[in-house]
KEKE-3310 file (N, C-alpha, C; in steps of 0.2 Angstrom, whole numbers, plus 5000, padded with zeros to 4 digits):
npx = (4946:4932:4920:4911:4898:4896:4884:4879:4868:4869:4864:4864:4869:4855:4847:4835:4830:4822:4826:4839:4837:4829:4839:4848:4841:4842:4855:4858:4852:4859:4871:4869:4866:4879:4887:4892:4895:4889:4879:4879:4870:4874:4873:4867:4864:4855:4858:4859:4865:4865:4854:4852:4847:4840:4845:4841:4828:4829:4837:4827:4818:4825:4829:4817:4817:4827:4836:4848:4859:4868:4863:4863:4868:4879:4886:4874:4872:4876:4875:4863:4853:4843:4848:4838:4830:4838:4841:4829:4825:4835:4833:4821:4823:4831:4822:4814:4822:4831:4847:4853:4856:4865:4871:4879:4888:4892:4902:4902:4894:4886:4883:4883:4886:4873:4864:4867:4862:4849:4845:4845:4835:4839:4845:4859:4871:4873:4887:4897:4902:4899:4904:4900:4886:4884:4888:4877:4867:4870:4869:4855:4851:4855:4845:4848:4848:4852:4861:4855:4840:4829:4829:4825:4812:4810:4811:4820:4810:4807:4809:4820:4825:4835:4852:4859:4874:4886:4895:4908:4911:4925:4940:4952:4965:4960:4946:4948:4953:4943:4933:4938:4939:4925:4921:4917:4914:4926:4925:4935:4936:4943:4941:4938:4950:4961:4971:4974:4981:4994:4996:4984:4975:4981:4980:4967:4965:4973:4966:4954:4940:4930:4912:4894:4891:4901:4912:4926:4940:4935:4938:4934:4937:4934:4933:4934:4930:4933:4932:4935:4935:4947:4962:4961:4947:4943:4949:4942:4929:4931:4934:4922:4920:4932:4932:4921:4926:4936:4928:4922:4932:4934:4923:4911:4896:4891:4880:4885:4894:4891:4903:4907:4904:4912:4925:4926:4927:4936:4952:4964:4982:4985:4973:4974:4985:4980:4969:4977:4984:4973:4970:4974:4963:4955:4953:4958:4957:4960:4950:4958:4970:4964:4959:4971:4978:4969:4970:4983:4984:4975:4982:4994:4989:4980:4966:4949:4939:4934:4925:4916:4913:4906:4904:4895:4890:4880:4868:4871:4885:4889:4884:4892:4905:4904:4901:4913:4923:4918:4921:4934:4937:4928)
npy = (5072:5063:5063:5052:5042:5027:5018:5008:5007:5006:4999:5005:5003:5005:5010:5009:4998:5005:5018:5018:5016:5028:5037:5034:5040:5054:5056:5054:5066:5076:5073:5076:5089:5094:5091:5078:5065:5052:5040:5024:5010:4996:4978:4967:4952:4943:4948:4959:4970:4979:4987:4987:4977:4977:4985:4990:4994:5004:5013:5017:5023:5034:5040:5046:5056:5064:5075:5076:5068:5053:5036:5020:5002:4995:4982:4974:4957:4945:4931:4927:4930:4929:4932:4938:4944:4953:4962:4967:4974:4984:4991:4995:5005:5013:5018:5026:5035:5042:5042:5043:5031:5017:5001:4992:4978:4963:4948:4942:4935:4942:4939:4927:4909:4903:4913:4913:4900:4902:4911:4904:4895:4883:4876:4871:4884:4895:4898:4897:4902:4915:4927:4924:4924:4938:4943:4939:4945:4959:4959:4957:4969:4978:4976:4965:4948:4934:4918:4907:4897:4900:4914:4919:4923:4931:4945:4957:4967:4984:4989:4998:5008:5021:5016:5010:5015:5002:4993:4983:4976:4973:4966:4961:4957:4948:4951:4964:4963:4956:4966:4975:4968:4967:4979:4988:4999:4999:4995:4996:4988:4995:4996:4983:4974:4982:4981:4988:4990:4996:4987:4980:4989:4994:4983:4982:4994:4991:4980:4985:4986:4996:4998:4997:5001:5008:5020:5022:5018:5018:5021:5018:5019:5013:5019:5017:5029:5040:5055:5071:5087:5088:5077:5070:5069:5063:5050:5046:5045:5035:5022:5014:5008:5002:4992:4985:4979:4971:4962:4956:4949:4940:4932:4937:4946:4961:4975:4992:5000:5013:5028:5030:5017:5009:5014:5010:4997:4982:4978:4967:4965:4960:4962:4976:4977:4972:4980:4992:4987:4985:4998:5001:4999:5008:5025:5037:5053:5071:5082:5088:5079:5067:5071:5074:5062:5055:5062:5060:5046:5045:5050:5042:5029:5031:5032:5037:5041:5043:5034:5036:5028:5029:5024:5028:5031:5040:5048:5062:5063:5055:5062:5073:5069:5068:5081:5088:5082:5086:5100:5100:5094:5096)
npz = (5715:5718:5731:5741:5749:5759:5766:5780:5787:5802:5817:5832:5850:5860:5851:5837:5823:5814:5817:5812:5798:5795:5798:5788:5777:5781:5781:5768:5762:5769:5763:5750:5750:5754:5744:5741:5730:5727:5735:5742:5748:5759:5759:5771:5780:5792:5805:5819:5819:5808:5798:5785:5774:5762:5750:5738:5740:5750:5742:5733:5740:5746:5734:5731:5740:5738:5726:5717:5720:5716:5718:5725:5726:5737:5740:5729:5734:5724:5723:5729:5721:5706:5689:5681:5690:5697:5686:5683:5694:5695:5683:5684:5695:5688:5679:5687:5692:5682:5676:5689:5696:5702:5699:5710:5713:5722:5726:5739:5753:5762:5775:5788:5789:5793:5788:5775:5771:5774:5765:5754:5756:5763:5753:5743:5743:5729:5724:5714:5698:5697:5691:5678:5680:5683:5670:5663:5669:5666:5652:5651:5658:5648:5638:5630:5624:5633:5630:5635:5633:5641:5642:5629:5626:5636:5641:5651:5661:5666:5648:5637:5645:5654:5656:5672:5680:5682:5694:5700:5716:5726:5734:5729:5718:5707:5706:5702:5689:5683:5683:5675:5663:5660:5658:5669:5683:5696:5713:5727:5743:5755:5768:5772:5772:5771:5761:5749:5734:5722:5711:5710:5706:5694:5686:5684:5676:5665:5660:5656:5646:5636:5639:5638:5650:5656:5650:5652:5663:5680:5697:5714:5731:5747:5763:5781:5792:5806:5812:5820:5828:5835:5838:5850:5853:5841:5843:5855:5850:5841:5847:5849:5836:5834:5844:5839:5827:5833:5840:5830:5824:5833:5831:5835:5834:5838:5843:5840:5853:5865:5866:5879:5886:5878:5881:5894:5893:5897:5891:5885:5883:5871:5864:5863:5855:5843:5840:5837:5826:5817:5813:5800:5793:5797:5797:5808:5815:5814:5803:5794:5794:5790:5777:5771:5770:5762:5750:5747:5745:5735:5724:5725:5722:5712:5711:5708:5716:5733:5745:5759:5774:5789:5806:5819:5836:5839:5828:5826:5828:5818:5806:5808:5805:5791:5788:5792:5784:5771:5772:5771:5759:5748)
capx = (4944:4925:4919:4904:4895:4893:4880:4877:4862:4871:4859:4869:4865:4850:4843:4831:4831:4818:4830:4844:4835:4828:4845:4851:4838:4844:4862:4858:4850:4864:4877:4867:4867:4886:4891:4894:4893:4884:4878:4877:4868:4876:4868:4869:4858:4855:4861:4855:4870:4864:4847:4852:4846:4837:4848:4837:4822:4831:4839:4821:4815:4830:4828:4811:4818:4833:4835:4853:4864:4868:4861:4863:4870:4886:4882:4869:4876:4872:4874:4857:4847:4843:4850:4832:4827:4843:4841:4822:4825:4839:4830:4815:4825:4834:4817:4811:4827:4835:4854:4855:4856:4871:4871:4885:4887:4898:4902:4902:4887:4883:4880:4886:4883:4866:4861:4868:4857:4842:4843:4844:4830:4842:4848:4866:4871:4876:4893:4901:4900:4896:4905:4895:4879:4885:4888:4870:4863:4872:4865:4848:4850:4856:4840:4851:4845:4858:4861:4851:4834:4824:4829:4824:4806:4808:4816:4820:4806:4805:4814:4821:4826:4842:4856:4862:4881:4887:4901:4910:4915:4930:4946:4958:4967:4956:4940:4950:4954:4936:4929:4941:4937:4918:4919:4913:4918:4929:4925:4939:4934:4949:4939:4938:4956:4967:4976:4974:4988:4994:4996:4977:4971:4984:4978:4960:4965:4976:4962:4948:4937:4924:4906:4888:4890:4907:4917:4933:4940:4933:4939:4932:4940:4929:4937:4930:4933:4931:4935:4932:4939:4954:4964:4958:4940:4942:4951:4937:4924:4933:4934:4917:4921:4938:4929:4917:4931:4939:4923:4920:4938:4932:4917:4905:4892:4888:4879:4890:4893:4893:4910:4908:4904:4918:4931:4926:4927:4943:4956:4970:4987:4984:4967:4976:4989:4975:4966:4982:4985:4967:4970:4975:4957:4950:4956:4956:4961:4957:4948:4964:4974:4961:4959:4978:4979:4965:4972:4989:4982:4972:4988:4998:4985:4977:4959:4945:4934:4934:4919:4917:4909:4907:4899:4896:4885:4874:4867:4874:4892:4890:4883:4897:4910:4903:4902:4920:4926:4916:4924:4941:4938:4923)
capy = (5066:5063:5061:5049:5039:5021:5017:5001:5008:5003:4999:5005:5001:5009:5013:5004:4998:5011:5024:5017:5018:5035:5040:5034:5046:5060:5056:5056:5073:5080:5072:5079:5097:5096:5090:5072:5063:5047:5036:5017:5006:4990:4973:4963:4948:4938:4950:4964:4976:4983:4987:4987:4971:4977:4991:4993:4997:5010:5017:5019:5028:5040:5044:5050:5061:5069:5077:5075:5063:5046:5031:5013:4997:4994:4981:4968:4951:4942:4924:4926:4932:4927:4938:4942:4948:4959:4966:4970:4979:4990:4994:4999:5010:5018:5022:5030:5040:5042:5045:5043:5024:5013:4994:4989:4971:4959:4941:4940:4933:4948:4936:4921:4903:4902:4918:4910:4894:4904:4915:4899:4890:4877:4872:4872:4891:4896:4902:4896:4905:4922:4932:4922:4927:4945:4944:4938:4951:4965:4958:4958:4976:4981:4974:4959:4941:4929:4912:4902:4897:4903:4921:4921:4926:4934:4951:4960:4973:4988:4989:5004:5013:5023:5011:5012:5013:4996:4993:4977:4977:4968:4967:4957:4958:4945:4955:4970:4961:4954:4972:4978:4965:4967:4986:4990:5003:4995:4998:4992:4989:4995:4995:4976:4971:4986:4978:4991:4989:4999:4982:4978:4995:4994:4977:4984:4999:4987:4975:4988:4986:5000:4994:5001:5004:5013:5021:5022:5015:5022:5017:5021:5016:5014:5019:5018:5035:5043:5062:5076:5093:5086:5070:5067:5068:5057:5044:5044:5042:5029:5016:5009:5005:4998:4986:4981:4975:4966:4957:4952:4945:4934:4928:4940:4952:4965:4982:4997:5003:5021:5029:5029:5010:5007:5016:5006:4990:4980:4976:4964:4968:4957:4966:4983:4977:4970:4987:4996:4984:4986:5005:5001:4999:5013:5031:5041:5059:5077:5082:5089:5073:5062:5074:5074:5055:5053:5065:5057:5039:5045:5051:5036:5023:5033:5031:5043:5043:5040:5033:5036:5024:5031:5021:5032:5029:5044:5051:5068:5062:5052:5067:5078:5066:5070:5089:5090:5080:5091:5106:5100:5090:5098)
capz = (5718:5721:5738:5742:5755:5760:5773:5781:5792:5808:5823:5838:5856:5863:5845:5834:5816:5811:5818:5808:5791:5794:5798:5781:5773:5784:5779:5760:5761:5770:5758:5744:5752:5755:5737:5740:5723:5727:5741:5742:5754:5759:5760:5776:5782:5798:5811:5823:5820:5802:5795:5777:5771:5756:5748:5732:5743:5753:5737:5729:5745:5746:5727:5731:5745:5736:5719:5713:5722:5714:5723:5723:5731:5738:5734:5729:5735:5718:5724:5732:5717:5699:5684:5679:5696:5698:5680:5683:5700:5694:5677:5687:5698:5683:5675:5691:5694:5677:5677:5696:5699:5702:5701:5713:5715:5725:5727:5746:5755:5766:5781:5791:5786:5794:5784:5768:5770:5775:5759:5749:5758:5765:5748:5743:5740:5722:5725:5708:5691:5699:5685:5672:5682:5682:5663:5660:5672:5662:5646:5653:5659:5642:5634:5626:5625:5634:5626:5638:5630:5645:5641:5623:5626:5643:5642:5658:5661:5660:5643:5634:5650:5655:5660:5678:5681:5684:5697:5704:5722:5727:5738:5727:5711:5703:5705:5698:5682:5680:5682:5669:5657:5659:5657:5674:5688:5701:5720:5732:5750:5759:5775:5774:5774:5771:5757:5743:5730:5715:5706:5708:5702:5688:5683:5682:5671:5660:5657:5655:5640:5637:5638:5638:5657:5658:5644:5653:5669:5686:5703:5720:5737:5752:5769:5787:5795:5812:5812:5825:5828:5838:5838:5856:5852:5836:5847:5859:5846:5837:5851:5848:5830:5835:5847:5834:5823:5837:5842:5823:5823:5838:5829:5839:5831:5843:5841:5842:5860:5866:5867:5886:5887:5875:5885:5900:5892:5898:5885:5886:5879:5864:5861:5861:5849:5837:5838:5833:5819:5813:5811:5793:5789:5801:5798:5814:5816:5813:5796:5790:5794:5785:5770:5768:5769:5756:5744:5745:5743:5728:5720:5725:5719:5706:5711:5706:5721:5740:5748:5766:5778:5796:5810:5826:5841:5838:5822:5826:5828:5811:5802:5809:5801:5784:5787:5793:5778:5766:5772:5768:5752:5743)
cpx = (4937:4925:4912:4903:4894:4890:4878:4870:4863:4865:4863:4865:4861:4846:4839:4833:4828:4823:4836:4842:4833:4834:4849:4848:4841:4851:4862:4856:4855:4870:4875:4869:4875:4890:4894:4891:4888:4884:4875:4875:4871:4871:4870:4863:4860:4858:4857:4859:4868:4857:4846:4852:4843:4839:4844:4831:4824:4833:4833:4818:4819:4829:4822:4812:4824:4832:4841:4858:4863:4866:4861:4865:4877:4888:4877:4874:4873:4872:4867:4851:4848:4845:4844:4830:4832:4842:4834:4822:4829:4837:4824:4817:4828:4828:4814:4816:4832:4842:4857:4857:4862:4869:4878:4884:4893:4897:4901:4894:4883:4880:4884:4883:4876:4862:4861:4863:4850:4840:4842:4839:4833:4845:4856:4867:4875:4882:4898:4898:4897:4898:4901:4888:4879:4884:4881:4866:4864:4869:4858:4846:4850:4851:4843:4848:4851:4856:4856:4844:4828:4823:4826:4817:4804:4813:4815:4816:4808:4811:4815:4822:4833:4846:4859:4870:4882:4894:4902:4914:4920:4936:4952:4959:4963:4950:4942:4950:4947:4932:4931:4938:4929:4916:4915:4917:4920:4929:4929:4937:4940:4947:4938:4944:4962:4972:4975:4981:4988:4993:4989:4974:4974:4981:4971:4960:4968:4971:4955:4946:4930:4917:4900:4887:4895:4911:4924:4934:4938:4934:4937:4935:4936:4934:4932:4934:4929:4935:4932:4937:4946:4955:4961:4951:4939:4944:4945:4931:4925:4933:4928:4918:4927:4936:4925:4921:4934:4934:4922:4926:4937:4926:4910:4902:4889:4886:4884:4889:4893:4900:4911:4909:4911:4925:4932:4927:4935:4946:4962:4976:4987:4978:4970:4981:4985:4972:4971:4983:4979:4966:4971:4969:4952:4954:4953:4960:4957:4955:4954:4969:4971:4961:4966:4980:4975:4967:4979:4988:4979:4977:4992:4995:4982:4970:4955:4940:4935:4927:4920:4911:4911:4902:4900:4889:4879:4874:4871:4882:4893:4890:4889:4904:4910:4903:4909:4924:4925:4919:4931:4942:4933:4922)
cpy = (5067:5061:5058:5045:5032:5020:5010:5001:5004:5004:4999:5004:5007:5012:5007:5004:5003:5017:5024:5019:5025:5039:5040:5039:5052:5061:5058:5063:5077:5079:5076:5087:5099:5095:5083:5069:5057:5044:5029:5014:4999:4984:4968:4959:4944:4941:4956:4971:4981:4982:4987:4980:4971:4984:4994:4996:5004:5015:5021:5024:5034:5043:5048:5056:5066:5071:5076:5069:5056:5041:5024:5008:4996:4988:4975:4962:4946:4935:4922:4927:4930:4933:4942:4947:4954:4964:4970:4976:4985:4994:4998:5005:5016:5022:5027:5036:5040:5045:5046:5036:5021:5006:4992:4982:4967:4952:4938:4939:4938:4945:4930:4915:4902:4907:4915:4905:4897:4908:4910:4894:4883:4873:4874:4879:4891:4900:4901:4900:4912:4927:4930:4925:4934:4947:4944:4943:4957:4965:4960:4966:4980:4979:4969:4953:4936:4923:4907:4903:4900:4911:4923:4925:4929:4940:4954:4967:4978:4988:4996:5010:5015:5018:5014:5011:5006:4995:4986:4979:4972:4970:4963:4959:4954:4948:4961:4968:4959:4961:4975:4975:4966:4975:4989:4995:4998:4998:4994:4994:4989:4994:4987:4973:4976:4984:4981:4991:4993:4993:4980:4983:4995:4989:4979:4989:4995:4983:4978:4988:4990:4996:4999:5004:5009:5014:5021:5020:5020:5018:5021:5016:5018:5013:5020:5024:5037:5050:5066:5082:5092:5079:5067:5065:5062:5051:5041:5041:5036:5022:5011:5005:5000:4991:4982:4976:4970:4961:4953:4947:4939:4930:4931:4946:4955:4972:4987:5000:5010:5022:5028:5022:5007:5008:5012:4999:4987:4977:4972:4967:4966:4961:4973:4983:4975:4976:4991:4993:4985:4993:5006:5001:5004:5020:5035:5047:5065:5077:5084:5083:5068:5065:5073:5067:5053:5055:5062:5050:5039:5046:5045:5030:5024:5031:5038:5046:5039:5040:5032:5032:5026:5028:5024:5030:5033:5047:5058:5068:5059:5058:5072:5076:5069:5077:5091:5088:5084:5097:5106:5097:5092:5106)
cpz = (5721:5728:5739:5748:5754:5766:5774:5786:5798:5814:5829:5844:5858:5857:5842:5826:5812:5811:5813:5800:5790:5794:5792:5777:5775:5781:5772:5759:5763:5765:5752:5744:5752:5749:5737:5733:5723:5734:5740:5748:5753:5760:5765:5778:5788:5804:5813:5822:5814:5800:5788:5774:5764:5753:5742:5735:5746:5748:5734:5734:5745:5740:5727:5736:5744:5728:5714:5714:5719:5719:5720:5728:5731:5743:5735:5729:5730:5719:5726:5727:5709:5694:5682:5684:5697:5692:5681:5688:5698:5687:5680:5691:5693:5679:5680:5693:5688:5678:5684:5699:5697:5704:5703:5715:5717:5725:5734:5747:5759:5773:5783:5787:5787:5789:5777:5766:5770:5768:5753:5751:5760:5759:5747:5739:5733:5722:5719:5702:5692:5694:5679:5674:5681:5675:5661:5663:5668:5655:5646:5654:5653:5636:5628:5628:5626:5630:5628:5635:5634:5644:5634:5622:5632:5644:5649:5658:5667:5655:5641:5639:5651:5659:5666:5676:5684:5687:5700:5710:5723:5732:5736:5720:5706:5701:5701:5691:5679:5679:5676:5663:5655:5658:5662:5679:5693:5708:5725:5739:5754:5766:5777:5776:5774:5766:5750:5740:5724:5710:5704:5704:5695:5683:5680:5676:5664:5656:5655:5648:5640:5636:5638:5645:5659:5652:5645:5661:5675:5692:5709:5725:5743:5759:5775:5790:5801:5812:5817:5825:5831:5838:5844:5855:5847:5839:5851:5855:5842:5840:5850:5841:5830:5839:5843:5830:5827:5839:5836:5822:5828:5836:5833:5835:5836:5840:5844:5849:5860:5867:5875:5888:5884:5878:5892:5899:5893:5892:5888:5882:5872:5861:5859:5855:5842:5835:5834:5826:5814:5811:5804:5789:5792:5801:5803:5814:5815:5805:5792:5789:5789:5778:5767:5766:5763:5750:5742:5743:5736:5723:5719:5721:5713:5705:5710:5712:5728:5743:5755:5770:5786:5801:5817:5830:5840:5831:5821:5825:5821:5806:5802:5805:5794:5783:5787:5787:5772:5766:5770:5761:5747:5743)
residu = (MET:ARG:LEU:SER:VAL:LEU:ASP:GLN:ALA:PRO:VAL:THR:SER:GLY:HIS:THR:SER:GLU:HIS:ALA:LEU:GLN:SER:ALA:VAL:GLU:LEU:ALA:GLN:LEU:ALA:GLU:GLU:LEU:GLY:TYR:TYR:ARG:MET:TRP:MET:ALA:GLU:HIS:HIS:GLY:GLY:MET:SER:PHE:ALA:SER:SER:ALA:PRO:GLU:VAL:VAL:ALA:ALA:TYR:ILE:ALA:ALA:LYS:THR:GLU:ARG:ILE:ARG:LEU:GLY:SER:GLY:GLY:ILE:MET:MET:MET:HIS:TYR:SER:PRO:LEU:LYS:MET:ALA:GLU:VAL:PHE:LYS:THR:LEU:SER:ALA:LEU:ALA:PRO:GLY:ARG:ILE:ASP:PHE:GLY:VAL:GLY:ARG:ALA:PRO:GLY:GLY:ASP:ALA:ASN:ALA:ILE:TYR:ALA:MET:SER:GLN:GLY:GLN:LYS:PRO:MET:MET:ASP:GLY:LEU:TYR:GLU:LYS:LEU:GLY:THR:THR:LEU:GLN:LEU:ILE:ASN:ASP:GLU:ALA:PRO:GLU:GLU:ARG:TRP:TYR:LYS:ASN:THR:PRO:ALA:ALA:PRO:THR:GLY:VAL:SER:LEU:PRO:GLU:ALA:TRP:LEU:LEU:GLY:SER:SER:GLY:ASN:SER:ALA:ILE:GLN:ALA:GLY:ARG:MET:GLY:LEU:GLY:TYR:SER:PHE:ALA:GLN:PHE:PHE:ASN:GLY:GLU:LEU:SER:VAL:ALA:ALA:LEU:ASP:ALA:TYR:ARG:GLN:HIS:PHE:THR:PRO:SER:ALA:PHE:MET:GLU:LYS:PRO:ASP:ILE:SER:VAL:THR:TYR:LEU:VAL:THR:THR:ALA:GLU:THR:GLU:GLU:GLU:ALA:GLU:TYR:LEU:ALA:ARG:PRO:SER:ASP:LEU:SER:ARG:LEU:PHE:LEU:MET:LYS:GLY:GLN:LEU:ARG:GLN:LEU:MET:SER:PRO:GLU:ALA:ALA:HIS:ASP:TYR:PRO:LEU:THR:GLU:ILE:ASP:LYS:LEU:GLN:ILE:ALA:ASN:ASN:ARG:LYS:ILE:HIS:LEU:VAL:GLY:THR:PRO:LYS:GLN:ILE:ALA:THR:GLN:LEU:GLN:GLU:GLU:SER:VAL:HIS:TYR:GLY:PHE:ASP:GLU:ALA:MET:ILE:CYS:SER:ILE:GLN:HIS:THR:GLN:GLU:SER:ARG:LEU:ASN:VAL:TYR:ARG:LEU:LEU:ALA:LYS:GLU:LEU:LEU)
# end
């Protein structure tokens, strides 16, 4: 089982967006040193909680600051962009860092309704035909000419470069089938809803057709993780993330609290029950406990890679999560 990183560049209370993005660079360098396979940057718009609004820009910068680790997007929110623009961006990245770039793409908006309309300049968002849009983008990346007349004399530049790996993000059986049919890697967002299923991943494998981007099925699953040397410390550090999820379910977007502030925050009995229920998307425990669960789930579901997302109030706490997991799994 490969071990990788998903970073959202969280802007925690008392810190700046600049700090969040510099922390992403530091995390990538540590991940490379520890032996993590890849690092993806998420795409979020219209909020103050995450600084990762332009994952392709961050990936380019990190590529210049590292040597081996694969880099990419987890993912580009394709509803906002044209196929030509997506193709040219990732072909450019692949030309600059051959063999290290991943084009991870998703159908979600990456923001609320206000952000969606801001991204489309107030026009009706293009939410339909996204799989067709992705197909066109892949053709352009592969130096092919899609059927539409406006592409006949407009290749996606630069041409003749190394192909990036292409991945479809999802959290349902339908996206799994589509990823298989298109010959893409499939990245399941377990930290979204905790509904990973054998049936969905089996459907992906059953429908997989080799492509220029992927010769055989490849599955990654992303988990939200908080770990520390002891269960007590892990629980202490996990409370801010627990509260962030609770606030999100109430329609509130807040910066991550410090553990001290989070433990002082008053909770109703219903809040406590909801936090307990949300632990299906937030793995909390010692490194050995987390490693055992990941290994068991890898065998049970048959996935190839665990992608770790950890949101901690301080950079040192976050880096320590990745250090501890590396000791157990790499």
